[in-house]
C-alpha positions as CSV (number, residue, x, y, z in Angstrom):
1,M,0.3,-0.3,0.2
2,S,1.9,3.2,-0.9
3,G,1.5,6.3,1.4
4,A,-1.8,8.3,0.9
5,P,-4.0,5.4,0.5
6,A,-2.6,4.5,3.8
7,A,-2.2,8.0,5.6
8,L,-6.4,8.0,3.9
9,L,-7.2,4.9,5.5
10,A,-5.7,6.1,8.8
11,S,-7.6,9.2,8.5
12,L,-10.5,7.0,8.1
13,L,-9.7,4.8,11.2
14,W,-9.1,7.9,13.9
15,G,-12.4,9.8,12.5
16,T,-14.5,6.1,14.1
17,A,-12.4,6.2,17.1
18,D,-12.1,9.6,18.3
19,F,-15.9,9.4,17.4
20,L,-16.4,6.6,19.4
21,A,-14.2,7.4,22.6
22,G,-15.7,11.3,22.6
23,R,-18.6,9.3,23.6
24,A,-17.5,6.6,25.7
25,S,-15.3,9.2,27.6
26,R,-19.0,10.9,28.1
27,V,-19.7,8.1,30.1
28,H,-16.7,6.5,31.7
29,P,-13.6,8.4,32.6
30,A,-10.5,8.9,30.0
31,V,-8.2,6.9,31.5
32,L,-10.1,4.4,31.2
33,V,-11.2,4.5,27.8
34,A,-7.4,4.9,26.9
35,F,-6.1,2.4,29.1
36,V,-8.6,-0.4,27.6
37,G,-8.2,0.4,24.1
38,Q,-4.3,0.4,24.3
39,V,-4.9,-3.1,26.1
40,A,-6.7,-4.5,23.2
41,G,-4.2,-2.7,20.8
42,L,-1.1,-4.3,22.3
43,I,-2.9,-8.0,22.5
44,A,-3.8,-7.7,18.8
45,L,-0.3,-6.2,17.5
46,T,1.6,-9.0,20.1
47,L,-0.5,-11.6,18.1
48,V,1.0,-11.3,15.1
49,L,4.5,-9.8,16.0
50,L,4.9,-13.5,18.0
51,F,4.7,-15.3,13.7
52,R,7.0,-12.0,12.0
53,G,9.2,-10.5,15.3
54,V,10.5,-7.4,15.7
55,D,13.3,-4.9,14.6
56,S,14.9,-3.5,17.6
57,G,16.0,-0.8,15.0
58,S,12.3,0.6,15.9
59,L,12.2,-0.1,19.5
60,V,13.2,2.9,20.4
61,P,11.5,5.4,18.6
62,G,8.1,3.6,19.3
63,V,8.9,4.2,23.2
64,L,9.5,7.8,22.3
65,S,6.0,7.9,20.9
66,G,4.7,5.8,22.8
67,V,5.7,8.4,26.1
68,V,3.9,11.5,24.8
69,G,1.4,9.6,23.4
70,V,0.0,8.8,26.4
71,V,-0.1,13.0,27.0
72,A,-1.9,13.0,23.9
73,I,-4.6,10.6,24.5
74,L,-5.8,11.4,27.6
75,A,-5.9,15.4,26.3
76,F,-7.5,14.5,23.2
77,Y,-10.2,11.8,25.3
78,R,-11.0,14.5,28.1
79,A,-11.2,17.3,25.5
80,L,-13.7,15.1,23.5
81,A,-15.5,14.8,26.3
82,L,-16.4,18.3,28.1
83,G,-16.5,20.0,23.8
84,T,-18.1,19.4,20.8
85,M,-16.6,16.2,18.9
86,S,-16.8,18.2,15.4
87,V,-14.5,21.2,16.6
88,I,-12.1,19.5,18.9
89,A,-11.1,17.0,15.8
90,P,-10.1,19.6,13.5
91,I,-8.2,21.1,16.1
92,A,-6.3,18.7,17.3
93,A,-6.0,17.7,13.1
94,T,-3.3,20.6,13.3
95,S,-1.0,17.8,14.8
96,A,-0.2,17.3,11.0
97,I,2.1,20.7,11.8
98,V,4.4,18.6,13.7
99,P,5.3,16.0,11.3
100,V,5.7,18.3,8.1
101,L,7.6,20.6,10.1
102,A,10.6,17.7,10.8
103,G,10.1,15.8,7.4
104,V,10.8,19.8,5.7
105,L,13.8,20.8,8.4
106,L,15.1,17.2,9.9
107,D,14.7,14.7,6.7
108,G,14.8,17.7,3.9
109,E,12.1,16.7,2.6
110,R,10.6,18.7,-0.5
111,P,7.2,18.7,-1.4
112,S,6.0,20.2,-4.9
113,T,4.3,23.6,-5.3
114,V,0.8,21.3,-5.9
115,Q,1.2,19.5,-2.6
116,W,2.4,22.4,-0.7
117,L,-0.8,24.7,-1.9
118,G,-2.9,20.7,-0.5
119,M,-1.4,21.0,2.5
120,A,-2.6,24.3,3.4
121,V,-5.9,24.2,1.9
122,A,-5.9,21.1,4.1
123,L,-5.0,23.2,7.2
124,V,-7.0,25.8,6.8
125,G,-10.3,23.7,6.5
126,V,-9.4,21.9,9.7
127,T,-9.4,25.6,11.2
128,L,-12.5,26.9,9.9
129,A,-13.9,23.8,10.8
130,S,-12.9,24.5,14.7
131,R,-14.5,27.4,15.2
132,E,-17.0,27.0,17.8
133,P,-20.7,28.7,17.5
134,S,-21.9,31.3,19.7
135,H,-24.5,29.0,20.9
136,T,-22.9,24.9,22.0
137,K,-23.9,22.1,24.8
138,A,-20.3,21.9,25.6
139,L,-19.7,21.3,29.2
140,D,-16.9,23.6,29.2
141,P,-15.5,24.8,25.7
142,R,-13.1,26.7,26.6
143,K,-10.8,24.0,28.6
144,A,-12.0,21.5,25.6
145,V,-10.4,24.0,23.0
146,Q,-7.1,23.9,25.5
147,L,-6.6,20.7,26.2
148,A,-6.8,20.2,22.0
149,V,-4.6,22.7,21.4
150,V,-2.0,20.1,24.3
151,S,-3.2,17.0,22.2
152,A,-2.6,18.7,18.8
153,V,1.2,19.2,19.9
154,F,2.0,15.6,21.8
155,I,0.0,13.8,18.7
156,G,2.4,15.5,16.1
157,F,5.8,14.2,18.1
158,A,3.8,11.0,18.7
159,L,3.6,10.7,14.9
160,T,7.0,11.7,13.9
161,F,8.7,9.3,16.1
162,L,6.1,6.6,14.9
163,G,7.5,7.4,11.2
164,E,11.2,7.5,12.4
165,A,10.5,3.7,14.0
166,A,8.8,2.8,10.9
167,E,11.8,3.3,8.9
168,H,12.8,0.5,10.4
169,D,9.6,-2.1,11.4
170,S,6.2,-0.1,11.4
171,L,4.3,-3.0,13.7
172,G,7.3,-3.3,15.9
173,G,7.2,0.8,16.2
174,V,3.8,0.7,16.8
175,A,3.8,-2.0,20.2
176,A,6.5,-0.4,21.1
177,A,4.1,2.3,21.7
178,R,1.0,0.5,23.3
179,V,3.5,-1.1,25.6
180,V,4.2,1.9,27.0
181,G,0.8,3.0,26.6
182,V,-0.6,0.3,28.7
183,L,1.7,0.5,31.5
184,A,1.5,4.4,32.1
185,L,-2.2,4.5,31.5
186,G,-2.0,1.1,34.0
187,V,-1.2,3.4,36.9
188,L,-2.9,5.7,36.0
189,T,-6.5,3.8,35.7
190,W,-5.3,1.8,39.1
191,R,-4.5,5.2,41.6
192,T,-7.4,6.5,39.9
193,A,-9.4,4.1,40.8
194,A,-11.7,3.8,37.4
195,R,-14.0,1.8,36.8
196,A,-16.7,0.4,34.5
197,P,-18.9,-2.2,33.6
198,L,-17.5,-5.7,32.0
199,S,-20.0,-5.4,28.9
200,E,-18.6,-1.9,28.3
201,L,-15.2,-3.1,27.5
202,P,-15.2,-5.1,24.4
203,K,-16.4,-1.3,23.8
204,L,-13.4,0.1,24.8
205,G,-11.5,-2.8,23.6
206,A,-13.0,-1.6,19.9
207,I,-11.7,2.1,19.8
208,G,-8.5,1.4,20.6
209,L,-8.3,-1.9,18.1
210,L,-9.3,1.0,15.2
211,D,-7.1,3.5,17.0
212,T,-4.1,0.9,16.9
213,G,-5.2,-0.1,12.9
214,A,-4.9,3.5,12.4
215,N,-1.3,4.1,13.9
216,T,-0.4,0.8,12.0
217,A,-2.1,2.5,8.7
218,F,-0.1,5.4,9.1
219,A,2.7,3.7,10.1
220,I,2.7,1.8,6.7
221,A,2.4,5.4,4.8
222,T,5.7,7.3,6.1
223,T,7.8,4.1,4.6
224,G,5.8,5.1,1.1
225,G,5.6,8.3,1.3
226,L,6.8,11.9,1.9
227,L,6.2,12.3,6.1
228,S,5.6,16.5,5.4
229,L,2.4,14.5,2.9
230,V,1.2,11.6,4.7
231,A,1.6,13.5,8.2
232,V,-1.3,16.0,6.4
233,L,-3.5,13.4,4.8
234,G,-3.7,11.5,8.2
235,G,-4.7,14.8,9.8
236,L,-8.1,14.3,7.7
237,F,-9.2,12.5,10.7
238,P,-12.0,15.3,12.0
239,V,-14.0,15.1,8.5
240,M,-15.2,11.6,9.9
241,T,-15.3,13.0,12.9
242,V,-17.2,15.2,12.4
243,V,-19.4,13.7,9.6
244,L,-20.6,10.7,12.3
245,A,-21.4,13.6,14.8
246,Y,-24.0,14.9,12.8
247,V,-25.6,11.7,11.7
248,F,-25.5,10.0,15.8
249,L,-25.5,12.9,17.8
250,H,-27.2,16.2,15.8
251,E,-24.2,18.3,16.1
252,R,-24.9,21.3,14.1
253,L,-22.2,23.3,12.1
254,V,-22.5,26.5,10.8
255,P,-21.4,27.8,7.4
256,V,-17.7,28.8,8.5
257,Q,-17.2,25.4,9.8
258,R,-18.6,23.2,6.6
259,A,-16.3,25.4,4.7
260,G,-13.7,24.6,6.4
261,V,-14.8,20.3,5.7
262,A,-15.2,21.2,1.8
263,L,-11.1,22.6,1.8
264,A,-9.9,19.5,4.1
265,L,-11.6,17.3,1.3
266,A,-10.6,19.2,-1.1
267,G,-7.0,19.4,-0.1
268,I,-6.7,15.7,-0.2
269,P,-6.3,15.1,-4.5
270,L,-4.0,18.0,-4.0
271,I,-1.5,16.3,-1.8
272,S,-1.8,13.0,-3.4
273,A,-0.4,14.4,-6.7
């Protein structure tokens, strides 16, 4: 699978996982939602890696991705619980700026003019989509936006490290990140005594499998395309989250937000050029 299709698959899976995680975090503690999801993802990856092995070169950047990823996922899930999903998700998508800068400044990547235009259009789109309307049912929109910005920064670094790990082993890097996530989130879950009915655990696990699939697809995408480009394509996940929130939660977007979603979609073929 080449870079662009894999990155778009990642955005689809991330968008679905984020919508489900946002709903779950309004009912259960965010740390528990993240922990169960990380456990499910790690189990799935372990079963695969038992048969194919791991390239040790992917472990250190994978661990680094896991460390910053813990902060990212906790901030993001909490932001989804406090704010409007169709606003929080696009803000988090600006995380693409970090790997874009890393690819250009550190790896010497040189996207074409058309691809730069596509990135600019997509990022403007997610910025417009994040405009919060004056009438909102969000619990704490200001704090939600603050947490979304924090998550964007840390997601960006997590994706950058994941891209480095993928140069050696895509699955190995994701698995290493999941090990760190399970350990850190497990401690936090135990300390906060976060609980949920057993009947809810399969649903939370499914969120983790979607997220793990997205991370794996993104890691694979970095091996088939420029990091600066696949980061932006993967960052289009808010489109899926916004659509699901509109259909199932009846979140309504103001005209400027609808224009933002349209611009985000318009950037895809330009980035893929």
